[in-house]
Every structure is written in C-alpha cells, then in structure tokens.
N, C-alpha and C positions, 0 to 999 in steps of 0.2 A: 391915951394913944389908942388905946381898943375903941374907946368910942370914937371917936373920929374918923377909926378906919371904916368902921360897922356903920356910920346914917349913909354914907351916898350908897351902899347896898340899900337901904331901906327906902330911902327917897327914891333913888330910879326903878326900883322895882314898878311896873305898870300896872296902872289898876284896872280891872275888870269886872265889869259892870254884871251884876248875876241876876238874871231875869226869872231863872227858876231853877230848881235843882237838877245836877246831873243824870242822866241817862246812867243806869247801871250797866256796863260789859255785859253784852250776848254768853250766856254759859251754853260751850257745846258740848257733845259727848266725851266722856273721854277718848274712846278710839279714835274720832274726829280729829280731837285734839291735838293725838299722840303723831296723826298721820298728815295732818298739816302739819309739824315739827321736823317729821322725819320723810319726807316723803318726795324729796329730793337725794334722799340719800337710796331710798327705798326704789326710786326709779335707774338708780346706777347697780343696787345691787341684786334686783331680781332678776334681769336676765344673764345675767355671769351665773347665778345660782339654775337659772334653765338650762343653759350651754352646757355644763357641767354634769347635769343629770343626763340629757342625752346623749353626751359623750360619753358616760361612763357605763350605763346602761343598753348603747345601742350594739347588738349584736354581741352582746358578753358569752352567749353560749356559742357562739362560734370562734373567738379569740381573747385570750389565747389558748392552748390547749390545756386542758387541767393537768397541775404537776400534782405528787405528792405530796407536798408539806399542804397544800391547800386542804388536800383530801384530807388531810392529819385532821386541821382547824374543824373541817365540819364535823368530822367524825365524833370527834371529842363532845362540839357542841349538839350533834345530835344523840350523843350519849347523856347526856346532861338531861336533856328533855324526855329521851324515850326510855333511861336505865335507870333514872336519877343516880347515875355515877359521873365525876371527874372526867373518866376519859374511857374508850371502847378496849383498852386496855388498860394494865397497870398504870397508875400514873403516878411519875417516879421522879418531878421534879424539875424537870428541863424547861419548865416555862411555868411562870405561875398562870394559874386558871384565869383570871379577870379578863383576859382577853375574849375566851371562847366562851365563857358566862355570857355576857354581851351578846356575841353573836348566838347564842343559845336563847338568850331574851329576845332577843329582835325575831328569830325564825318563830318563836312559840305566839309572840304577841300577834305577828301578821298571818299565821299557818304558812310559811314560806316553803318549810320540807312539804307541805300538802300540795302547791303547787307548780313543782315541778319533778321529772323524772330523773332528772339526775341532782342528787342532794346540794354537788358544789353550789351549782346554779342558786338555790337559794343566800347562799351563805355569799353567795357575788351580790346577790340584791341585796343584803343589809352593808356590803361594800361600799355601794352608792347610795345607799343613809347616812355612813360613818362620813365617805368625800364630800357629799353637798355640805356639812354640818361643818367638813374641816375647811371648805372654800368660804362658808360664811365666817367664819372666826379669822380667819387668815385677813379677809377683808375690813373685819373691824379690829384687828392689831395695827393693821397698815395706818387705820384711818386715828389711833391712837398713840402713835408714833407720832405723827403728824402728817402724814401723806393726806394730799387732797382726793377727791373719790375716784377721778381719773385714772392717779398712780395707784389707789389701791385696787380697783376694779384690773388696772394691767396685772398686776401680783394676785390677783385671784384667778384671773385666764389662765396665767401660765403655768399656774399648780392646777389647774382643770384638765387644758388642753394638752398639755406637752405631750409627744407620744412616751416618753420613758415614765413621764405621771398615770397616764394611761394603762401603760402596758400594768406599773405595778400597785397603781389602786384598783384596778380590775380582780387582782390576784387577793386569793383572801389568805390577806399577811395578817399576824397580829400587830405590827406596824399601825397599819391602816386603822385599826382599833384605838391602837393609843394616841394619836399625831391629834385627832380633836381635843383630845384631852391636856396634851400638852400647850397647842394653842393657847388654849382656854387657860392656863397656869400662866401663862404669857401674859394676858390680858389681864386675869383680874391684879395679877403682880405688878401691874399701871394703875392699878385704881386709886385717885386723889382723894374722894368721900367715902365715906365709910371703910376707912383702909385698916382696920381690924378683922372685919369680913371679908375684905376684900382679900387681904393677903392669907388668912385662914383656910376661905375656899381656893387658893390659891392652891394652898401644900395640900389642899387632900382630894385636889383633881391631878396633882402631880401625881402624887400616891399612885393614883388611878390611873394615871400613864405609865408608870412605871410596873406594877402588877398587871398591865395587860402585856407588856412589852418589856422585857428587865432593860435592855439597852438604853431605853433613854431616862438613867441614871444619870447618863452621861451628860445630859443637861444641865444638871443640878447647882454647879455654879454660876450657872449666867442666869437664872433664874433666882439666886440667892445676890448677885450682881444686881438684877434688875428691881428687887426688892429694896436692898440697902439704899440705891439710889434712885430711888420713889420714896422713901420710906419718909414722913416727918417727922425731922432733928426730936420733937421733943416726946413722940413715941415710940419712935427708932423699935430701943431697946423691949418695950412691951412685945409691940405685934411682931417685932422678928423672934420671940421668943413663944409666942404661941402658934405662928407658923411652923416652926421646928418644930416642935411638941407634938403637932398635929401630922405633921409628917411620919416622927417616928413612930405613933401610932398606929399611919394604917402601914407602914412598912411590919409594926411587929403582929398583925393581923396575922399575915400569910404565916409567922413563924410560928405562932399560936396554932395555926391550922396542924401542920406539920409534927407538933406538940402533941397535940389531942389525940392526934393520929396514931403517936408512937414511933413518928416516923423524922423525928426531927437531927436522930446522930444514925451513925451506919451500925447496923447490925445484922447476924445474919441471918439469911430468906426474907431481907427487906430493903425498900427502897428508902433513901434518906435525902431531905432537903440541903443536908451537908456538901452530899456526892454528884447531888446535880447543882450545887452553885459550884464545887472544884472543877466538875465538866465542862461546864460552860465557860470559865476563867482561868482555867491551868488548865487540862489536860486533853482538850478536844486540840483535834488537828491540825496545825496550821494550815491556814489558805495559800503559802509558799510568798514567792515573789511578783510581784509585779512584771518584774526582767522574762523571770522563766514563761515563756510561750507554754507552757503543760501545764503551767500552776491552776490551782480554782481560783489566786487570786486574779490572776490574768482573764480567765475566762470570764469571769464574775464582771470585770470593768468591762472588757470588751464587748458584754452584754448590753451595758447603761450605753456604751460609747453607740452601740450600731443603732441604740433607738433614739438619742439625739446628741448629737455633740455638742449644737447650739448653746444651750443650755449648761451644761455641766461648762464648758468654754467662761461663757457671761455668767455664770452663778459663781467662778470660782474669783472670778476677775471682781467683781462685784462684791465679793467678801473680803476681800484684800483693802478697794477702794472704800467700804465701809466702815474699815478701823477709823478712818477719819472723819465719820459724821456722827456727832453726838449722841442724834437721836436714835440711828439704830447699830450702834458699836458693841455693846453686849452681843446681837444676834451676830453682827459680824466676827466677832472673836468666836464664839460657839461654832460659826462654819469652817473658819481657819481650823479650830482644836478639831474637829471631827473628822477633817479631812485629811489633818495630818496624823490622827490618831486610826487609820487606817490602816497606816503603812509601819504601822509599829512592827518588830522584828518578830517573827515566832508567832506572830498574831492569828484569831480565825478573822475571817471576812462573810459576814452572813449577807446572802444576794439582796434580802427587801434592805439592807443597813441604808439603801441611798432613799428610802420612802422618807425617814427621818429628816433627810439635808433638804429635802423637794420645796415645803413652805417656803423654808428658809432663804433657800435661795431666789424662789420668786416676789420674796419680800424685799431682800435688798436691790435685784436688780431693777425694779419698780423704784426705789426711794434713793439708788444714784442716778437713777435718768431723772428724777423728778429733778433735784440734787441741782445736775449738770441745765433742766431747762432753765429753772430757775435764776442761773450764775451767768446764762448766756440772754435770758430774757434782762438780767440787769446789766450787762454789756451793752445790749441796742441801747437802752435808758440812759446810758452814759454815766451811771453809777459806778464808783469806784470798787475794784477789786482785785485781790493778790492776784498775781502774775499765773502763780499756779494753780489757783482757782480757776479762773480764765483756761490758760492750756487746758487742762483737767477735762472742761466740760466737755471744749469742742471736740477732744480725743474720746471720750466717752459717747460724747452723739454720733460722732462717725463709726465708732465699735458698737453702738447700738443699732447703727442704721443697716451695717453689714450685716449685723446678725439676725433684722428682720428679712434681707434680702434672702440670707442663705437658707430663714428657717420656712418662708411659705413654700418653698417643695418638696422640699424634707419631709416637712410637717403632713401637710398634703399627703405625699406619695405613705407613708408609717398611717395617718388614720385611715385612708382609703384600706387599707388593710385590714385593721381593725373592724370597720365599717363591715366590712363583703366577704371578708377570706374566713375559711369553715376548719380553721385548726384541728378541729376538738371532733371531725367526724371518723376517724380512727377509732379512736378510744369509744364512742358514741357503738361504732359498730361491732367493734370484738366484743363489748357489752351486750348486745343484742344476740351476738353470735352464740356467746356463755350460752345466756339464758335461753336460745330455742335450742339448743343441744349438746351443754353437757347437762349429765344426770344430777339433780338437784342433792343428791347422798354424796358429790364428790368436793375433796376438800382439795382448794384453792389455795396459791401463792399470789398476791396480787397487791398493786399498786394502792397506796391508802384512797387514792382517791375515787377507784370502783368502791369499796368498801361499804358503804353505806348502802348504795342500788343494789349492790349483789343481796348482800343481808335481805333489802325491802324484797327484793324478786324470788325467795323462798329458800337459800341456802345459807343453811344453819352457822346461827354468827361463828360457834367454834370451827366451822370449816374453810373462812374466810379469814386468810392468815395475811395480815400486814406482813409483806416481805422481811421488813427491816425489823421485826420481833422473832422470826424462827427461831435465831439463837441469842438472843439479849433479853426475852423476857422469860421467865422463870415457871411461868403457868403455862406458855406458851408450850414452852419445852417441855413441859410434864406429859404436855398430852401428844408431842410426837419423840415418842420414846426413840424413833429410827432414824428421827431428822427427815432430809429432803423426802428420804421414800415413803415417806405416811401421806405424801400429797400429790395427788393426782394430774393436776394440773400448774402450770405457773404463765401466767400473763407477763410479760415481758412489753414494758413501756421504758423512754430514755431513763428516767431514774431509776428503776431497776437496773439497767445497761449499767448507769454507771456508779450507782450508790452499792447494788447491790454486789461490785466486783469483791466489796472486802467482808463480805459471808463465805464462807468456806460453803455450808449449804445452799444458797443460792448459786454459786460456781457448780456444784455439785450437780444441782437439779439443773442448772442451764445445760451443763455438760451431758446427762443422761436423758435428755428429754429431745424429741421432734418437735416441728411445727406442724399443726393440723388445721390455721387457718391466720394469716395477717392483713391486715390494714394499714394504708398511707405506706410513707415511705420517709427517710432520711430520719432526722430526730423525731419527727411525728409519729413513724411506725409505732405499730404496735400488733403484737403476737400471741397467738394462744398455742400453748406447749404444752405437750401430754407428756408426762414424767413417767420413766420406766424403770421401775425401784429393781430392777434384774440389771442393770446396767443398761451403757450401751451398747455395747459388741454384742451382748444378748438379742437386743431388741433390734439392731441391722438384719441378724440372722433369722429373727422371726420374721421380719417385714420380708428379707427376700422370699421366704418361705410361703409366705402368704400372697405375694405376688405371682410367684410360680403356679400356685392353685389356683388363682383365682385364672392365670392367661392358659392353664391345660382346661378349667372346665367354660372359660371364656371360647378358648377354640372350638369347643364342640357344639357350644350355643349358635354360633357362629354359623354351622353347617344346616341348622335346623329349617326345612322348607317353609313352614309359618313362619318362622320371624324376616319380616322385611326391613332390613335397614340397610345402609349406606357403606360404599369401601372402609371408609371414614371410620364407621364406628363398626366393623369388621376388624380391624387392624388393633382400635382400640379394646377391643375383645380379647385379640391375640398379645397384646401389649400387657395385659392384666390391670387397665387401667380403669375395670367396672367393679362395680362393689358387689362383694361375693356373695352378697344376701339378692342384689339386682339380677345377677348372672343367675341363681335359683329361681327366684319371684317369676322373672320374664320367661325363661323356661316352663314351669308350671303353667303359666298366663298363655304359652304359644298351643300350651297340648287341648286348649279350648276351643282354641280357634283360631287362624289368621290374625296375626297381630303387627301392626307397621311400629318402628321406633323413632323418632327424630335423633340425628346428631346430637348428641350431649355436650351442654355449657356447662365447665368448672360454675358452683353458687360463687357470691362473692366472698374475697378472701381465700377461696381454695384452687388454685389454679394451679398447684402442684401435685394437688393430690388423687385420689378415682374419683370417677362420677358417681353420683348419688342420687340425682333426678333427673326423670324421664318424661317425654310424653310419649302416650302410649294411643296409639288410636286402633279401635275395631276393624275388620276387613272382614269380605265373603259375607256379607248382611250380616254381620253381628251388631247388635246395639249397646250402647254405652251403659247402659245399665246390667245384661250382660257381663259386660267386661268386669265392671264392678262388681259383681257376686264371684266373679273367679277371685278378684282382689282380695274379696272380704274371705276367701277360703283358705286362703297361703297360710296362716297359724301364726303365733307368735315371733315365731326367731325369724319366717322370712317377711314379713309383712311390713308394707310401709308406713312409714310415721304419719306421714300425711297425703290425701288423695283429695286433689282437686280437680271437678271438671274445668276443661279450657277445651274450648272448639265441639268438634267431633268425639275428642278423645279424654282422657285422664292424665293429670300430670301426679305421678308418684315421686315422693320424696323418703329415702330412707335416712335414718339417722345417721348424724356424723361420728358418731364411736361407734363403730364395728364389734360386736363381740367377736373372742379370739375361736378358733375348731368350726366355723359355718361348715366347710367345706373338707373336712376330715372324713 
C-alpha cells in the first residue's frame, strides 16, 4: 500500500529542465542581514527610546527638587569612586551596595561627576541611562509575551512618559537601577532556545536586581512561575536547579562580604548585616494606614495619585483583567500581589515602591488593550467569541478611550512642569550662599543632597555632617561630644524639617538657631540657620544688645555732614539695620571726604537681616581711585569682603557672618 501511495507523488512532480547550474545566493554582511531581519522592529523601538531619553533628560536639573535619599546614593557612589569606600559614612547594611556601585561605575566611565557642579545631576544622568535600557527591555519583554510592535511601543511609551514615571525615574533611587535587571530576568526566563543558559542568566540578573534593591525579592515567586511554565519538561528539573543554585550563590556573595568584614552578626561597637535586615523587615516604623490622612502611607500614595491618576487606575484594572489572559497571567498576579502587599498591617511603604510596579502596569495596559482590540476585530469579522470576551472588550476599549481623553490634559500639564519649572533653585541658591559666606572651617548639618557639593567646595569632609548621622553613627558622635552644640550652621530642607524631627539633636539645633538666609517657599524652602551653642535665650539677648549698639552707632553716623544719604537710609541706621562693620567703615570713609551712599537692598535670601552691601560714590571732586585707597586702609576688622567698581562708585560688600564685639 505504501508503494501505491508514493507513486503518484513521484509521477506528478513537475519536470524542470536544467540548462545551467543555479546561481549561489548573494551573501550580505552580518550587520546588513541583521538590519533586514529587525528593521521593522527598530523602526518602532528607536523613536520610543529617543522620546524616553529626551523626556527623562530635559530639565532634569530643575525638576524635581533634590531630596535627601538621592543625595545619599550619590554620595555613596562618589565615595566608592573617590574614597575607595562603600559609603561616605559607616556602611551599615541598610541596602546592598550593588545599586550605587553601578552608579559609581557609570560616573567613573563617563566622567559624569566632572561635568556637573551639582553632584546629584551626575547620578541623575545615570538614571537616564538606566531608564532608557529599561524601556528597551520592556519593549522586548512585551514582544516576547506575544504583543505586536504597536502594543509593545504603547507599553514602552507609557513606562517612559507617564508623569508618575518621569518623577521617579529622574530621582536617584536604587529601584531605577534594579528595574532593568528585573526586566532582563523575566525576558531571559522566557527563553526557548538555549534554555539552560537563559535560565542561568535570568537567575544571575535577578540576583543583581535584588542586590541593587532588596525590595525586588518580592518578584521571586513570579519569576519562578514563568520559568516553570516555560521550561522544557525533559530538562525542567536540571535547568531550574541550576538557576536556583546560581541565585543562591549571588545572594551568598552579599553574606560573604559581611562575614569577611566581621559584620555578619551584631557585636559591640560595630554594624552588622543581621541588624540591617532586622531593621528593614521588622523594626522599621510603620507607614500607618491609608485611612489616616496624617500617616506616611497616605502622604506617599497621595503623591503618586497627584502625579498620575490615570495610570494608577488603569494599571490596577489591567492587573485584575490580566489574570484572565494566559500570556501575561504571571505579571498580572505579581501586580495584584505587590498592590496587596502595600496594605499589610504595620508595614513600611517606601516612597519609591511604585517604581517596581510601573513597567508591569504599562505592560498589562498594553496587553489587555491588545486583547480587546483583537476581540473587537473578531466580532466585526463575524467570528464567534464568548459573550464575556465580547462584552469585556467593549468595556475595556471604552475605559481605555476615556483614559486617553483624561491623560492628554493631565500629562501635558504635568510634563510641562517637569520641562519648565526650576524647583531646585532654592537648594542651588542656598549652596551658593553657604559657599560664598560661611567660613570654610565651619561645621555644617546638612541635607545629604548637598554633601558632595559642599565637600567639593572646600569644607572638610568631617565638618559636613549629614543630619541623619549626628546621633545614629558612632563615628560622627565621637566627633561631636557636645552633640548639636559642636555645629555652627544647619541647612534646613523639607527632609530636615520632617525626618529631622525624630532626632533630639536636630530638634535642639533648630530650636537654638536663627535664620541668616532663606530661599524658596513652601516645601521647596531651604534655609541657612546659624546655631547658637549657648542657647536661644542667650542668642536673643545678644542679638538685642547688638541691635542696640548698631542703632546707637548708626544714629551718630546719620548726623555726619560728609555722608549724603536718604531719609530711608537714615532710618535704617537709626533702626540698627546696617551692619556694624559697615557703620564704622562708612564713617571712616566719610572722614576722607564727602561720599554718597545709595539706599541699600537686601541681598538674595537675606530680606530680614541687616544690610551689608552698599554703593558708595565719592563727592566734591574725589575720584574712585581715592575712595579705593581709603577702603584699602580700613583694616582687617572693618574692611569689606569684596569691592567692585560700579559706575562712578564702589560696591562694598561685607561678609555675612559678623564677628561679635565690633562696637564694644
């Protein structure tokens, strides 16, 4: 029977006369062949990457304002590169160091710290790179789970340009470093060919993600789910065993670091890995309840909500619907779990926790929308489908359309703010004021976002104290036997005003200090405060005495006929609002010849302080050179800090911090 069946096939095969041998196929270059195979994908992906890079980088120096956490990770990366240490203070295992080691590697390889006056911007540039890589990996992951190029591009764009994403991607968070590694782990777990290598690489990249930010360990069950579902049955036990072993080995590397340093277990006078883990998982203060409007939980979720309600609502709904779509079910289940995990009783909710959710929310929105479109097309083509599928597709497409309508004005407004606002100006101005006016031997309590900048500006490393460390780091406490009294200035930001309230030393420093310069307002306000070690009461009494002395001396100077000033200036002299050195100095200059002094303006940030800058013009035939000679002869105590020619006169500026007893 087999011969009978085969014969017609042979006899009916067409006969093709062969007049010459066939030409060999043309061999193109490997690059050309690769581009021909992937040209369509690149046409979709590359514009998305370009948009992501522009949105991330445009005005990253202006918005958002720097915060303490990103200053810490920047300073730790700077310490690795410049000090050969894991942190700029005692490293106490609050987070694994792999995240800022990668930031340090980026800044070292690209010279980023050398390109910016503000160190945090070098690390923000690294965030641009990590985000662009994450966008590319999300696009590839979307394609790997079966989405078309258009749907994959939607997922990548949502991940790249949502205002919620832009806010957190721009900020120097370890979560931004971990995200590309997590996406790579899932992508490799979906490997069909060379599955052993794929699973091994997936385990290694997941290990790096966790050692970049320990929170990402929550994704482990779902990565295992993807591996188990995707594994070839004939080699499943072997490939999964290898992957698990590699993951354990990567984790043990962190344990080995602590063991080698003798810091695995708690002991007197040392930090330990066990204490760090215990703090993060058990003893850290709870964020409270979302129902408590005064809780950290409520404040955190409110911040997310204000940035992008559309993504939060649609991403949450897509997570639930995605449970019914087989190809993205593990990711949907992970999202549902991560959202539920936020609400565990007594738990701590990190502000950047949302970063881990963002790529999968975008992926699920695209996947559910793609499935809805497919179902709608099938319905129009007359192909049968379940009633639930047909109705669900209509509902989802209606929701997605409403979301787009709502997102356009919301995202436009939010992104315009990111591109045009300069929320960091108060912090920059405060740093510049400190650099110009505070003696370099001063001891400063600062927001960590300023730490590297002030050290680079010439302040001794031990004298620039991250406020959090004043009573939590033994090395810092040893340098400050008198606590807050050993510091000269405290620079307050929103982080200092909120987090600093838990420290008795910081509260005392704030209570016993006075503002000498302030910049910005509201949450962006940054104030430079001079600390008075003898206490607020004594400082107030000294200030009253100094004001009275300035008033008495100023009233006398106002009567000098060689001094031409307005009534406004005379009142300022009588009110004691003119710097004591300037009162003596202007009086001395008037003895050399008549001078006029323009009405003073307060310097930026010093609206409530005494005047210390004056435009002085010589009169009665004196020259500017003559006046300059008198200024040079004032002596060290009364001489202005800077002298600048301005028109026909000299702009004299005395230093911000006046010595005591000048008018005694």
